[in-house]
C-alpha positions in Angstrom: 4.8 -16.5 -10.7 8.1 -14.7 -11.4 8.8 -11.7 -9.3 5.4 -12.0 -7.8 4.1 -12.1 -4.2 5.5 -15.6 -3.9 6.2 -17.8 -0.9 7.6 -21.2 -0.1 5.3 -22.8 2.4 6.8 -25.3 4.7 10.4 -24.6 3.5 13.2 -24.4 6.0 13.1 -24.0 9.8 9.9 -22.6 11.5 11.1 -19.0 11.3 11.3 -19.5 7.6 7.5 -19.7 7.3 7.3 -15.9 7.7 8.0 -14.4 4.3 8.4 -10.9 2.8 4.9 -11.4 1.6 3.7 -10.9 5.2 4.5 -7.2 4.6 1.3 -7.2 2.5 -0.6 -8.2 5.6 0.8 -5.0 7.3 -0.1 -2.9 4.2 -3.6 -4.2 4.1 -4.3 -4.1 7.8 -2.6 -0.7 8.3 -4.6 1.0 5.5 -7.9 -0.5 6.6 -7.2 0.7 10.2 -6.5 4.2 8.9 -9.8 4.2 7.0 -11.7 3.1 10.1 -10.1 5.9 12.0 -11.1 8.5 9.4 -14.8 7.5 9.6 -14.9 7.2 13.4 -14.7 3.4 13.9 -12.0 4.0 16.6 -12.3 0.6 18.4 -12.0 -1.4 15.2 -9.2 0.9 14.0 -7.2 0.4 17.2 -7.7 -3.4 17.0 -6.5 -3.5 13.4 -3.6 -1.1 14.3 -2.5 -3.6 17.0 -2.7 -6.5 14.6 -0.7 -4.7 11.9 1.9 -3.5 14.3 2.3 -7.1 15.8 2.7 -8.6 12.3 5.3 -5.9 11.4 7.3 -6.6 14.5 7.2 -10.4 13.8 8.3 -9.9 10.1 11.0 -7.4 11.2 12.4 -9.9 13.7 12.4 -12.7 11.2 14.1 -10.6 8.6 16.8 -9.5 11.1 17.5 -13.0 12.1 17.7 -14.1 8.5 20.0 -11.2 7.6 22.4 -12.2 10.4 22.3 -16.0 10.2 21.1 -16.8 6.7 22.5 -14.0 4.6 22.3 -15.9 1.2 18.6 -16.5 1.6 18.0 -12.9 2.7 19.8 -11.6 -0.4 17.8 -13.9 -2.6 14.5 -12.7 -1.2 15.7 -9.0 -1.3 16.0 -9.3 -5.0 12.3 -10.1 -5.4 9.7 -7.5 -6.0 7.7 -8.9 -3.1 10.4 -7.6 -0.7 9.0 -4.1 -1.4 6.0 -5.0 0.7 8.4 -4.3 3.6 8.9 -0.7 2.5 5.2 -0.1 1.8 4.0 -1.8 5.0 6.4 0.2 7.0 5.3 3.4 5.3 1.6 2.7 5.8 2.1 1.7 9.5 4.0 5.0 9.9 1.0 7.0 8.6 -1.2 5.2 11.1 1.3 6.1 13.8 1.3 9.7 12.8 -2.5 9.9 12.9 -2.4 8.4 16.4 0.1 11.2 17.3 3.0 8.8 17.7 5.1 11.1 15.6 8.5 10.0 16.9 7.7 6.4 15.9 6.4 7.6 12.6 9.6 9.5 11.9 11.6 6.4 12.8 9.5 4.4 10.4 9.9 7.0 7.7 13.7 6.8 8.0 13.6 2.9 8.0 11.3 2.7 5.0 13.5 5.2 3.1 16.6 3.1 3.8 14.8 -0.1 2.8 13.6 1.6 -0.4 17.1 2.6 -1.4 18.4 -0.9 -0.8 15.5 -2.9 -2.4 14.2 -0.8 -5.2 17.1 -1.0 -7.7 17.0 -4.8 -7.7 13.3 -4.8 -8.1 13.5 -2.5 -11.1 16.3 -4.4 -12.7 14.4 -7.7 -12.5 11.3 -6.3 -14.3 10.6 -8.7 -17.1 8.9 -8.2 -20.5 5.5 -9.2 -19.0 5.0 -8.7 -15.3 2.3 -9.6 -12.7 0.5 -7.1 -10.5 3.1 -7.4 -7.8 5.5 -5.4 -10.0 3.4 -2.3 -9.2 5.0 -2.5 -5.7 7.8 -0.4 -7.1 5.2 2.4 -7.4 3.4 1.6 -4.1 6.6 1.5 -2.1 7.7 4.9 -3.5 4.3 6.5 -3.0 4.2 5.2 0.6 7.2 7.4 1.3 5.5 10.4 -0.3 2.3 9.8 1.8 4.2 9.4 5.1 6.5 12.4 4.4 3.5 14.6 3.5 1.7 13.4 6.6 4.7 14.4 8.8 5.2 17.7 7.1 6.5 20.3 9.6 3.8 22.6 11.0 5.9 25.7 10.5 5.1 27.7 7.4 8.2 27.9 5.1 9.7 24.6 6.3 9.2 22.7 3.0 12.1 20.4 2.6 10.1 17.3 3.6 7.3 18.3 1.2 9.8 18.7 -1.7 11.0 15.1 -0.9 7.4 13.9 -0.9 6.8 15.6 -4.2 9.9 14.0 -5.7 8.8 10.6 -4.5 5.3 11.2 -5.9 6.5 12.1 -9.4 8.9 9.1 -9.4 6.1 6.9 -8.3 4.0 8.0 -11.2 6.9 7.3 -13.6 7.3 3.8 -12.1 3.6 3.1 -12.5 3.8 4.0 -16.2 6.8 1.8 -16.6 5.1 -1.2 -15.0 1.8 -0.6 -16.9 3.8 -0.8 -20.2 4.9 -4.3 -19.2 1.8 -5.5 -17.3 0.4 -8.9 -18.3 -3.3 -8.1 -18.7 -4.1 -11.8 -18.7 -3.6 -11.4 -14.9 -7.1 -10.0 -14.8 -8.3 -13.5 -15.7 -5.8 -15.7 -14.0 -4.3 -13.6 -11.2 -4.6 -14.8 -7.6 -5.0 -11.4 -6.0 -1.9 -9.3 -6.6 -3.4 -8.2 -10.0 -5.4 -5.7 -7.8 -2.2 -3.8 -7.3 -2.8 -2.1 -10.6 -5.6 -0.3 -8.8 -3.8 0.0 -5.5 -0.7 1.7 -6.9 -2.9 4.4 -8.5 -4.9 4.7 -5.3 -1.9 5.4 -3.1 -0.7 7.8 -5.8 -4.1 9.6 -5.5 -3.7 9.7 -1.7 -0.2 11.2 -2.0 -1.5 13.8 -4.4 -4.4 14.6 -2.0 -1.9 15.0 0.9 0.3 17.3 -1.2 -2.7 19.3 -2.4 -3.7 19.9 1.2 -0.2 21.1 2.0 -0.2 23.4 -0.9 -3.6 24.9 -0.1 -4.5 28.3 1.5 -2.4 28.7 4.7 -0.2 25.7 3.7 3.4 25.5 2.8 2.8 26.1 -0.9 0.4 28.4 -2.6 -0.7 29.4 -6.1 -0.2 27.2 -9.1 1.2 24.1 -7.2 -2.1 23.8 -5.4 -4.2 24.1 -8.6 -2.0 21.6 -10.4 -2.0 19.1 -7.6 -5.7 19.4 -7.2 -6.3 18.5 -10.9 -3.9 15.6 -10.7 -5.6 14.3 -7.5 -9.0 14.1 -9.2 -7.6 12.7 -12.4 -5.9 9.9 -10.4 -8.9 9.2 -8.4 -11.0 8.9 -11.5 -8.5 6.4 -13.0 -8.7 4.5 -9.7 -12.4 4.1 -10.0 -12.1 2.9 -13.6 -9.5 0.3 -12.5 -11.7 -0.7 -9.5 -14.7 -1.3 -11.8 -12.7 -3.3 -14.3 -11.2 -5.5 -11.6 -14.6 -6.1 -10.0 -16.0 -7.2 -13.4 -13.0 -9.5 -13.8 -13.6 -11.0 -10.4 -17.2 -11.7 -11.4 -16.3 -13.1 -14.8 -13.4 -15.3 -13.6 -14.4 -16.2 -10.1 -11.5 -17.4 -7.8 -13.0 -17.8 -4.4 -10.3 -20.0 -2.9 -7.8 -18.4 -0.4 -4.4 -17.4 -1.6 -1.8 -15.4 0.4 -1.8 -12.9 -2.5 -5.3 -12.0 -1.6 -3.8 -9.6 1.0 -2.7 -7.7 -2.1 -6.4 -7.4 -2.9 -7.3 -6.0 0.5 -4.8 -3.2 0.3 -6.1 -1.6 -2.9 -9.7 -1.9 -1.6 -8.7 -0.1 1.6 -6.4 2.4 -0.2 -9.2 3.3 -2.6 -11.5 4.1 0.3 -8.8 6.2 2.1 -7.9 8.1 -1.1 -11.6 8.9 -1.7 -12.1 10.1 1.9 -9.0 12.3 1.7 -10.0 13.7 -1.7 -13.5 14.6 -0.6 -12.5 17.8 1.4 -10.7 19.1 -1.8 -13.9 18.8 -3.9 -16.6 21.3 -4.5 -19.4 21.3 -1.9 -21.7 19.6 -4.4 -19.4 16.6 -4.6 -18.2 16.5 -1.0 -21.1 14.4 0.4 -21.0 12.0 -2.6 -17.3 11.3 -2.2 -17.6 11.0 1.5 -20.4 8.4 1.3 -18.5 6.6 -1.5 -15.5 6.4 0.7 -17.5 5.0 3.6 -19.1 2.4 1.3 -15.7 1.4 -0.2 -14.3 1.1 3.3 -17.1 -1.2 4.3 -16.2 -3.4 1.4 -12.5 -3.4 2.4 -13.3 -4.3 6.0 -15.5 -7.2 4.9 -12.8 -8.5 2.5 -10.2 -8.1 5.3 -12.1 -10.4 7.6 -12.7 -12.9 4.8 -9.1 -12.9 3.9 -8.0 -13.2 7.6 -10.4 -16.1 8.0 -8.9 -17.8 4.9 -5.4 -17.2 6.3 -6.4 -18.7 9.7 -7.8 -21.8 8.1 -4.7 -22.2 5.9 -2.4 -21.8 8.9 -4.2 -24.6 10.9 -4.9 -26.9 8.1 -3.4 -30.3 8.7 -0.9 -31.2 5.9 -2.0 -34.1 3.7 -0.2 -37.3 4.3 
């Protein structure tokens, strides 16, 4: 699958088995951990946080070694859209660190993800073909991950808004990138995709989360007031509604064209499931009182689905890792 969440199993030396795709594991694990924290499942959240952080460290170490010792291979992989899982995974992990009050670490991860975004995004955009798979939505996801983390780390002092302006800029650019990818998206992926087709929903979900974070910052007592708050609130609910539509369409597609076997691209299914839950939970406080309970319960239910699918995918990954090669 061109420019997809691809991998070359068994190729090269042992360190070569860790691929940029593994950033999708960090994305999926980090956002499910965040959702668990929001609903009070603190032990499970901490365990998933530890798993996501460990995978991030392993991937970072491999990429550093590859950059130093195997520069040609690093450059080849950096040109793939799948490399943007590194940006998004770093951003999502940064949000979880911020919620755990590891703000210094979160700031470092924000700076690192911003540098990676500047380096990797241009090549990913240039290599967008006429018809693209779901992985192409990573251009939007990576950009919105910066917006979410920046909005989460916004300064507490009223009037210090530079970081929020950067978050708003990333949010608007992310929406533009989503529209650009949607115009080229191969909708046959709904039938034949191996998991990354769910990123069509995940990109909108992280956009809705970014909008919710910015709306909260613009609310009464926040850094912005007046029309920015009203505008962002409308955008947040519009995006979340679109997320629910995509979610329903993708569930129907999964039922109509069942694909139960494990594929590494299934981590790109877990991420949208978890992100939809987190976006819903963050949007609930912005809703009227009559809708607050409904959105909160919907978010909890969606998180339960994400947790179950995370464990199923992890089980599939474990079986695949220990499967004895034929012959």
